[in-house]
C-alpha positions, 0 to 999 in steps of 0.5 A: 499500499502507498503512504501518503503524506500528512501533517497534524497539529494539535493544540495542548493547554497552556497550564501544562509545563514543558515536561507535560508538553513533551510528554504529549508530543512524544506520545503522538510521535511514538504513535504515528511511528508504529505505523508511518514515518515522523519527517519533522516536529515543530513546536511553535510555543504558546500562542493566543487562541483565535477564539475562546475554547473551554474557557482558554485564550491561549495554548501550546501549538505543536506540528508534525509532519509524517508519511503513513498508510491511510488509515493511521489518521483516523486512529490519531484522531481517536487518540486525540480526542480521549487524551487530556490536555488537548484542546484541538487538533486537525490532521490534514493529507498533503499533496505529493 
């Protein structure tokens, strides 16, 4: 099966310390690496949100570029939805 290129971004709770944020980043990186290959991880730091989400006005943004089979993004979104500390997430397929 051919691999597709994806990018995912998640916004983490601003009350997390650096260790907590790194643990979340490593968790998702490890999940992706079970079925795919991570090409880059960018921590954009704490930024103001465009609008309030769950009474929060800022969050930590992390972008991960990766290649994987077509079924991995659905699993990644499922894990995002059940993980504490994740405010929002998005997985997008990139054109080749």
